[in-house]
VEXFIGU-600366 format. One record per residue (C-alpha): y, x, z. Coordinates in steps of 0.001 Angstrom, whole numbers, plus 500000, padded with zeros to 6 digits. Layout:
% residues N
YXZ ...
//
This chain:
% residues 238
926317905573767002 929809905535765409 928505903473762488 926887900899764806 930209900542766693 932201900168763594 929657897649762166 930068895561765457 933850895585765213 933626894547761610 931312891605762521 933645890508765339 936664890516763001 934523888650760311 933739885831762862 937400885479763903 938634885391760356 935852883074759366 936823880580762030 940470880693760995 939394880035757378 937287877096758404 940336875607760181 942447876091757118 939647874781754948 939640871354756648 942899870155755048 941817871934751737 938626869893751877 940484866619752628 942833867122749708 939862868064747395 937938865078748544 940781862625747989 941563863837744505 938010864686743446 938898868415743037 935317869754743396 935797872802741436 938892873686743483 936894873644746746 934282875801745118 936986878276744248 938134878161747946 934557878698749088 934118881707746719 937400883258747984 936144882795751620 932968884697750768 934949887530748976 937210887955752130 934119888105754318 932439890537752044 935559892818752173 935826892687755810 932129893526756277 932588896492753886 929871895273751460 930327896339747805 928646894272745316 927998895502741688 926846893014739216 925545893491735715 924528891072732933 926575888018733860 929025888777731066 926214888060728402 925783884514729599 927390881518727779 929824879911730270 929407876490728523 925698876359729032 924147875033732390 921488877459733754 919138877541736568 919621880941738226 916651882021740148 916906884952742552 914802886830745061 915687886227748580 916093889096750898 918742888214753457 920938885351754744 923731887361752872 922159886629749439 923689883162748753 927347884123749951 927139887442748070 925947885685744910 928873883263744911 931276886182744861 929814887503741534 929065884173739619 931670883507737010 931062879812737100 931017877077739804 927233876958740273 925708874596742879 922908875615745175 919669874017746383 919866875029750013 918123874469753384 919464871370755101 920826873269758159 923395875061755805 925205871836754944 925547871061758668 928019874001758926 931376872350759814 933859872149756992 931898874421754546 928791872234754718 930821869136754199 932425870803751176 929047871678749860 928036868037749887 931328867115748133 930834869614745311 927136868775744620 925014871215746719 921553869681747204 920051870059750712 916127870211750733 913893870496753765 910607870282751991 909715870156748327 906926868431746536 906765865291748805 909013862409749485 912603863412750150 911939866853748429 911194865210745254 914157862918745539 916461865765746121 915200867728743002 915704864512741059 919339864412742349 919807867883741057 918278867005737675 920878864147737267 923749866553738159 922598869063735495 922220866440732821 925244864201733591 927759866809734654 926509869994733162 926235871746736551 924299875006736893 922249875519740012 921085878609741840 917618878468743379 915582880909745620 912125880087744331 910573881915747384 911982879076749454 912727881461752517 913908884978753190 911507887857752824 910029889339756065 909531892835754616 911878893135751590 909103892242749062 909022889254746787 907086886375748313 905024883620746417 907166881241744438 907473877515744975 907452875007742185 910632872885742897 913129874948740987 910785875081737980 910457871406737879 914293871326737862 914407873580734896 911638871743732967 913088868359733619 916628869302732552 915752871710729756 918285874254731233 917243877883730582 916182879970733604 918228883036734340 916219885451736607 918398887268739168 917572890403740992 919395891116744228 918801894616745724 920099896160748882 920953893005750951 917702893326753024 918928896692754574 922274895123755456 920920892153757321 917049891762757371 915417888677758725 915804888049762434 918794890399762678 922288889194763062 924310892366762949 925603892772759383 925816896437758202 928280897994755723 926639898938752439 926053898323748753 924314895575746925 923551895373743245 922867892159741359 921299892054737878 921368888885735818 918557888957733206 918286887472729806 917866883607729943 914329882289729632 914284879163727482 912013876443728952 911614873902726051 908324875272725062 906992875171728611 905205872308730466 903987871529733890 900550872583732725 901851876032731946 904154876382734875 902128879109736537 902614881419733510 906389880529733596 906625881421737237 904940884740736567 907301885483733789 910358884777736030 908831886821738849 908269889815736599 911873889790735231 913176889683738874 910896892445739986 911821894774737107 915213895525738635 914109895973742263 
//
């Protein structure tokens, strides 16, 4: 009972602080947009997520990120347990990676506008029409600007904490750019905020960054095997 009350108070404080940071973020966004300071706005967003994480009492332990070359663009692929996954992963990434996100996320005032500024790619459906065009946009950003991207290959959050079937969009992104895939395992976030729950609980989350998987020897014809290889790597730390 006491923990539930404490969690509710933390959530209320989180909302209040988040609103304040969004208000502060508007002039920050304008300055970044005028001067083209994309990395600076990403840094502001990462700081916001760290503040929120600390208020909510979430401790994140990450391993393996230090073994990755900061000069190499990667396609990070993570399992997806909770709405918390994206924000928490931004707090442990040591580089300004972009995300492929659901379109409703980039409609969040200030933060969503900033996501568009820095190169986040919104997608509603993949594999047809606009979805292909959006993946093509991400491909150009990797090739021309050397951006890394983070993708949730399941496409949506898990209903029961287990890995769901993978979708192909992120794998086309990797194959079309030649960027190595880094499987990422996130463990513990489902218990803190499962699907259809809005109260965020205090707790611990562990993130494992696995060895990069080169994609140069893979092709669309062998994509199924590549998907299984990435899935097995993610599952190995869950």
